N, C-alpha and C positions, 0 to 999 in steps of 0.2 A: 521518561519515554516508555514507561510500562515495564522496564527491565531493571532488576536489582540483583546484586550478588548475594547469594545465600551463604556460601562458604567458598573461598577461592580454591582451596586444594583439599582433597579428601581421598580416602581409600574407598573405591566404588564397588557396587554389587547389589544383589537382592536376597531377601531372607523370608522364610515363611513367618507370617506374623503370629504373635503369641496366642491370640485367641483361636478357638477351634475353627479350622478351615471347613466351609460348607462343602458337603459331599456333592459331586457333580450329579445332576439329575434330580436333586431334592429342592423343593421350594419352601421358603419359610411362610409362616402365616401372614406376615406383612406382604410378601410378594403375591401370595394367592389372593389376598383381599384388595390389592392395589387396583383402583379403577381410573383415577384421574390425577393429574399433577397440578395442585392448586397454585404452586409458585410460578407456573407458566401454562396458562390455559390455552395458549396458542400452539403448544407442542404436539406433534403428531406421533412421537415416540420418545422414550426416555430410558436411560440406563438405570435399572434398579440396583445393580451391583456390578462392580468392575474391580479386578485385582490383577496386578502384575508383579512378577518377581524376576530378579536377576541374581545369579550366583555363579561361581566357578566350580567345576567338577572334573575329576580325572575319569575319562572313559577310554578304554582301549589304549592305555599308555600315552594318551594325549590330554592336554588341559583344554577344556571347552568352556566357553561362555554360554550359560543356559538362560533362556528366557521362557517363563511360563505365563500364560494368560488365561483368564477365566472371566466371562461376562454374561449378564442377563439383561436383555432389552424387553421392554413392554411396548407393544404396538397399540397406540391409542385410537387411531382411525386409519382409514384406507390410504391417506396421504403419507403415512409412515411405513408403507409396505416396502419402500426402497431400502429400508434398514435390514431387510432379509437377505440382501446381497452382500456377501462377506469376501474380502480379499486380504490375504496375508502376504506381504512382500518379503522376499529374502534375497540375499546378496551372494554373488559368486565371482571369483577371480579366475585367472587362467589355471591356477593350481588347486584351489580349494573352493568349497562352497558351503553355505549354511544348509542345514537340513530341518525341514518342518515336519514334526512328528506328532503323533498322538492327537490328531484332530478328532474332536467329538462335537456333535451338534444335535440339539433336540428342539423341536417345536412343542411347547406346552399349550394345549387347549383344554383348560379345565383338567379333568382326569385322563384325557387322551394325550398320548405322546407320539410324535412322528420323528424318527431318527434319520439323519442324513447319512446315506451309505457312502462307503469309501469310493465306490465307482463313480459317484457324482461330485467328486472333488477333482478339479482340473488344474493343470499347470499352464501358465500363460507367460511367455517371454515379453518383458517390457522394453529392455534395452540390452546392450552388450553385457552389462553387469547386474541387471536386476530382473527378477522374475517374481511371480506371485501364485499362490494357491487361491483358487476361487471356488466358492460353492454358494448355493441358494437354499435357504430353509424351505421346506415343503409345507403345504396346507396352512399358509399364513392367513390369519383372520384378524379382525378387530378384536383386541383383547388378548391375542397370543403373547406368550413370553418366549423369547428366542434365547436359548442358552448355548454357549459354545466355549470350547477351550482348546488350547494347543500348546506345543512346546517347540522352540527354535533352538537348535544346537549349532553354535557358531564358533569357527576357529579364529574369527576376527575380533580381537579384544577392543578395538576402537569402535565397534558397533554397539557398545553399551552407550546408547545415545540419549536415554532418559525416558520420560513418561509424559503423555498428554493428559492433563487433568480436564481440559476443556475440549469439547468437540462441537459438531453441528447440532446435537440434541442435548437436552439437559441430563445431568447425572445426579441421582439421589445419593450415591456413595461410590467413591473411586479411591483406590488405595494402591500405593506402590511400595515395594519392599526391596532391599538390596543387602547383599552380604559380599564384601569385596576384600580379598587378601591385601595385606599392607604393601606388597611389592607392586601393586597396580595403583598408580596415582592419577586421579582424574580432577580436572577443573569442573565445577558445577555451578549452574546459574538457575535461579527461579525466575521465570518470565511471567509477567502479568500482574494484575492488581488484586486478585482474589487471595485472601490469606489462607494458610494451611490450618486445618482443624487439629491435626496431629503432626508434630515435627519432632521425631525422636532419632537420636544418633548415639550409639553405644559401641564400645570396643568388646569384641568377643575374642578371648584368648585361645590360641592354638586351634583355630577353627578350620584351617586348610592345610592338608598334608599331601605330599606327593611320594609315591613309593620310591625308595632308594635314597631319599633325603631325610635325615633323622629329625630335623627341627621343623615343627609345624609353624605356619605363619598366623599372626593375629589378623583379625578382620574388623572392618567397621560395619556395624549392623544398622540399617536405616529403615525407618518407617515414616511414610508421609500419607496423610489422608485429607481429602476435601469432601464435604457434604453439601448437597443441594447446589451443585455447580450449574450456573445458567448456561444455556446454549450460546455458542459464539456465532453471532450473526454478522457475516462479512459482506452483506449487501447494503450496509448503511453507507450513506454518502460522506464525503470529506474524511477520509481516513488514509493512513499509511498502510503498509503491508500488514496483514493480519498476523504475520509471524512475529511482529514486535509486541503483540498484546495477548495472543491466545495463551491462557495459563498452562504452563508446562514446566517440567524440570529437564534441563539440558545437561548432558555429560560430555566431556571431551577428554580423551586419553592424553595425559601430559607426559608421564614417564612410566617406564616399566623396568623393574630390576629382575632380570632373569635369574633362574636358580643357580646358574654358573657364575653369578656375580656381575655379569655384563649389564650396563645401564643403557637403555634405549630412550632417547628423548624425542617426544613427538611434537610438543608445542615449541615453536620457534620464537625467538625475540625479533624485534624489528631490525636489529643490527644484522641478524642472519638473513632476513628478507632483503635488506638493502644490498648486501653483498651478492646474493643470488640474482637480484634484479639487474644489476649492472652488467652481468655476463649473460643474461637471458637472451636467447636468439629471437624470441617472438616479440618482446617489448623492449628490453634494454638495448638490444642490438639494433632494433628498428629506429630507435631515437638518435642514432649516430649516422644518419643517412644524409646529412645536410650537404655533403659534397655532391651527392647525386642530384639534388635539387638545384644546386648552384649551376650544374652543367645542363640541366634539362628544363629550367624555368627561365623565362625572359628576364634579363638582368634588371630591367626597370621595376620588376616586382619587388626585388629585395635590396635594390640600391637606390640612390637618389638623395636629394637634399631635404626631403620632407622631415618634419619632426617625427619622433618614434611613434606617437599615437596615430598620426596620419598614415604612416607606413604600415603599422599593425592592422589598421582598418582595411587598407588596400590588400594586404595579404589575406586577411580573413575573407574578404569579398571574393578574391580570386579562388580560394579553396572551395567556398560554397558553390560558385558557378562551375568550377571544374568537375566536381564530383556529383554523382547521384548516389544517395544512400540506399543500400540494399535492405535496410530495415533489420540488419543483424548487428549484434553488439561485438562479439568476437574479441573479447578483451585479452585472453591469456594464450591462445594457441592459433596457429595457422594464419598469422598476420604477415602479409607480404606487401609492404608499402610500395615498392617499385612497380610490381605488377599491377596493383590496384590503380596507381597513378596513370600508368600507360593505358589501362582499360577504362579509366574515368568512372569507375564504379567501385564502391568499397563499403566495408562495415565501419562501425563507430571508431574502432581502434585505428584502422588504416587511414581514415579521413583525418582524425584529430592528431595522429602521429605525423602526418604530412604537414598539418598546420604548425605543429611544434617545431619540426625541422626547419620549415621556411622562416619562422619567426627567429629562431636561433641563428639561421644563416644571415639574417638581417641585423644581427647583434642586438636583438631584443630578448632579454632574459625571460625564458619560458621553460616551465617544468610540466611534467605529466602529473595529473591528479587522478587517483583512482577513487571512484565513488560507487555507491549502490543506488539503484533507482528506487523510486517510492514504493513500487510493488515488489521489490526484492528483499527489503528489510534493512534495518540499521546495522552498520558494521560494529563489531565488538571493539571497544577501545582498549581493554586491558591486555590483550595479546593478539598477534596477527592470526586471522583466519581468512586466508586468501579467497575462499569461496564466498565470503561475505560481499566481495566486490564483483560487479558485472558490467562496469562502464568506465570510461576514462575521458577526461576533458583536459584542456590546456589552461595552465595558470600563468598569467602574464603580468609582469611588474614593469610599470612605466611611470617614471617621475614620482615614485612613492605611492602610486595608486595600483591596486591589484584588480585585474579583470579575469573572469572565468569564461572561457570560450568553448563553444561546440559548433562545428561547421557542418553539421548534418542537415540542418533545416534551412531551406532557401530564404524564408521570411524572417528568420531570427536575427534581431539586431545585435550589433557588437556589444558584448558585456552582459548579455542575457543567456541563461541556460534554458533548455526545454523544460516544460513543467515536470516531466518524468524525472528530472535530475534534482528537483528541489527537496533534498532529503538530508538537510542540516549540516553534514560535514563529510569530508573525504580525506584521503591520505596523499600528501604531495611527495612524489618520489624524486628527490634531488640527486642527480647522478654524480654531483661533485661533493655532496655532503650527506647528512642524515635525513631520512624521511620524517615528516611531521604532519599532525592533523591541522586541517584548515576548515573554517566554517563557510558554509554556503549561505550567502545573503541575497535574497531576491531583490529586484528593484522595488522601490517604495511606491511609486506612482502607478497604480493599476486602477484605472477608472473606466466605468461605463456610464456615460452621461447622455440623457435624452432631453432635448428641449423642443417643445411643441407649441405652435401658435395655431388656434382653431377659430373658425367662424361657423356658427350654426345657421345654416340656410334653411329656414322653416318652409319657405314657399316651395322649394324644390325637394324638400325632405332629405337633405344630405348635409354632411359636414365636410368642409374643405380646410386644408391647412398645410403647414410646412413642418416637417420633422427633421431636426438636426441631431444626428447621433455621433458622439465623440467617444472613441475608444483609445485608451492609453495603456502602455506597458503590456502585460500579458493579455489583457482584453483586446488590444490592437493586434497582437500576434495571432490570437485565436480567430479574430474576425477576418484577417487577411488570408489565413489558411482556408477558411470557408469560402471566401469570395474567389480565390484562385482555383478551387476545386470545381467550380461551377461556371457556366456561362452567365452573362449578365441576366439573360432571360430566366434561366433556372434559379438564380439567386433571388430575383424579384418575385418569382412565383412562390418561392419558399417564404419570403416575407409576407406576401399577401395571404397565403394559406394559413399562416399562424394567427391571423386576425380576422374577425368577423366583418364581412362586407367592406373590407379595406382594399383599396385599389391605388397602385402607384401610378401617378400621372407623369412624373419625371424623376430622374435620379442622376446624381453626379457625386463624384468624390472631389472634395475641395483640395486640390493639389497644393495650393499656397499655404494652407494651414496644416497639412499632413506632412509627416516625416517618418523615419523608420520606427519610431516608438509612438506615433500618434496617427490616428486615422479619423478623418472628419467626412461624414457622409450627409447628403441632403436629399430628402424624399419630399416631393410634392404629392399630396395624397387627397383622396376623396373617400368618404365613408357613406355608403348608400343605405337606403331603407331606414332613414332616421325618423322614427315616429315621434310626434309631439302632440301634447294635449294641453288642457288648461294648466296642469302642473307637470313640469318636466323633471324627471329624475335622471340627471346626466352623470355618467361615469367619466371622470377626467383622465383615467388611466387607459390610454389607447393600447399600451404595451405594458407588460409586467416583468419584473426581474425574477420573481419567485411566484409562480402560479399556485404552489402549495408548499407547505412546510417540509423541507427536506429531512427534518429530524422527527422521527415518529415513535421510536421506542421510549419507554418510560425511564429506563436506566441504561447508561452506557458505561462499560468497564474499560474504556480506552479513550484517548483524547479525540477531540474534533480538530482536524488538521486541514486548513484551507490552502496551505502551500505558499501563499503570498498575501500581502495586505490588500484589502479590497474596498472600493468605494463605488456605490451605485447612486446616481442622482437622476431625478426626474423633475422637470419643471414644465408646467403647462400654463399658457395664457389663453383664456377662453373669453371671447367677445360675447357679451350678453345680447341676445337678439332683441331687436326693437319690439316694444310692446310687452316685454317681460322684465321682471325684477328678481333679485336674489331673495329667496325666502329662507334658505338654510344652507350653511356651509359645513363641510366635514369638520369634526372636532380635531383641534390640533393635538399632536402627540410629541412628547419629548421623553425619551427612554435611553438609559445607559446600561452598559454591562459593567460588572465590578472592575475596580481599578482603572476606570476610564478606558477599557479595552474595546469599547464599541459604542456607537451613537446611532440612534434612530430618531429622525425628526419628520413630522408632517405639519406643514404650515399652510393655511388657506386664508386668503383675504380678498376683499373686493375694493376696487378703486377705479373711478371714472368709467364705469360701464364695462369693466373687465374683471374677471376672476383669475386670481393667481394661485396655483397649487405647487408646493415644493415638497418633494420627498427626498430624504437624504439618509442613506444607510452606510455607515463606515465601520469596517472591521480593522481595529488597530493592533491586532495580534494575529499571527499566522496559526497559532495553536491554542486551544482551550482545554484544560484538564477535564478528566471525567467528573471530578467533583464540581466543576462549573457547568456541566452539561445542562442541568435544569434551567440555568439562566439563559444559555444559548438557545435552547428549545423554545422557551417563552419569548425571547427576543425575536426569533424568526416567526413565531406565531403572530405576534403583534404586527410585524412587517407585512405578512401575508394579509391579515385582516385590514390593514391600512390601505393596501392596494385593491382589495376585493370588495370592501364595504364602505368606501368613501364616495358619497354622492353629493353633487351640487344640485340643490333643489331650486328650480326656477318656476315662478308663478306669473301667469298672465295678468297684466294690469287691469 
């Protein structure tokens, strides 16, 4: 998943690296002569140099965590001017705050230098706990080098959070150093697939002393370097949260041994979390409200002679209809289930905790499962980090089968989670036992199928036909969401506007063939302004699944993630008009992805005056690694070409 453990436990901090530190304001010959970045010709700006340090220092009888930062950016063209706007976030609590000091900034334009004055550095409050210093470089031009440095003095030792090797622009050189006394113990993780060019860790003896304490502490001295780091482009399609893959070093304070010998533990175990969870007022306490629902919900909702699955579906439908989701998650605080139930509007936690309470009131074993949404990042498995979770669903066990339920979406079938929740695994909080990890498995049958029968009416210059579209699984859910958000007229206008000269003559949903996981639609259509000559080049693809290849970059440093298995089918029957014969058919295609993880087929043939065209694209894996990206990119390129450049050639007899 793009994340691996570098070393689980270490002594953290930053240290000046061994080689000579470049003086602020001085440019090297390499920097002066830098004109373009050949490794990324699309870049508008690039870091020529970046260095950070963390270390601990006694100042004014207090121990402070110090962060130093120094960077030089090259502006390559006008689109890179946004890089001249700098923000430096800092944290503050009710009693203490971080201090941002020694801000220096220079615009280098050849031999001319423009200094950012102190009066042009502004403070901006972001939230109750966070603020930032902001400034903008002056006289920025194409070719400018923007150099700046600063220091943050922090009383919060847990704010040694790491280093971002990768950002939105490329980096020629980025370096992180740390020097951390042995009594500060941190977990650390290297995230991303880009390897370190320098990875050094040494022990420095007696490196840290505090006045009044005779014995100096040993420290771990760290140095990490990456060169030619590509920009992280988070606008690519089919990906999980960029936080899973952007190359960086993460620190998390685990333990602190104070100078008086007291040990403070910051990283909890899941046993600690389980104990707190049971007594928590916002979640654990809200899960014990089944008596309230037994008193306030019609008894036939939770009682009766139905089997457990039928009863669970009835309760699930009731909660979906009762509530309107306010589009907030609200997982850990300010959840008030009783009030939300009475007002019939709630956040994810309130709605799904209601569902859990009702199912348990009906004697159907149901637990709460904490998850992280796709755009929030994958939760860490090795130890609890509660901020990794931002969502909760119900885990229901009936007759040996497990169902994951979320009652926030009106059109969501029983046993399906919203697409935002398809993030591989979550933590089940069993109030009567220990919590455990559980995998999220999307439904397998997700199909978008189009079947078309067409007549080419040459006399009237038009095409008439029937289009049957079948959507299954998540494709059905997405389609129902779209249909329900529009009137029928608006929906059909949208269909027509997406196709040239295409007009819907009649439309209906086949209720007999449709159910909660399947939607069957029929369109009677007419395509006008059909031109014909002695030779007709006819495009059999009235509609396309992929108008263009969604994968454009040459190399991708993180997986392609589709979320669920997908199947796209297109079948067209074309009646050859009288007086014409088939001269040429599109060439058949049969292509597979490695390990049989995908299939692409295009089959065309003629029989008894009709041409049959079949297009079938199957993705048999939800995720493809970055090493297989080239195969996926080529696979979709062939699929797009098959749809866009396949013509049936008809010739007049």
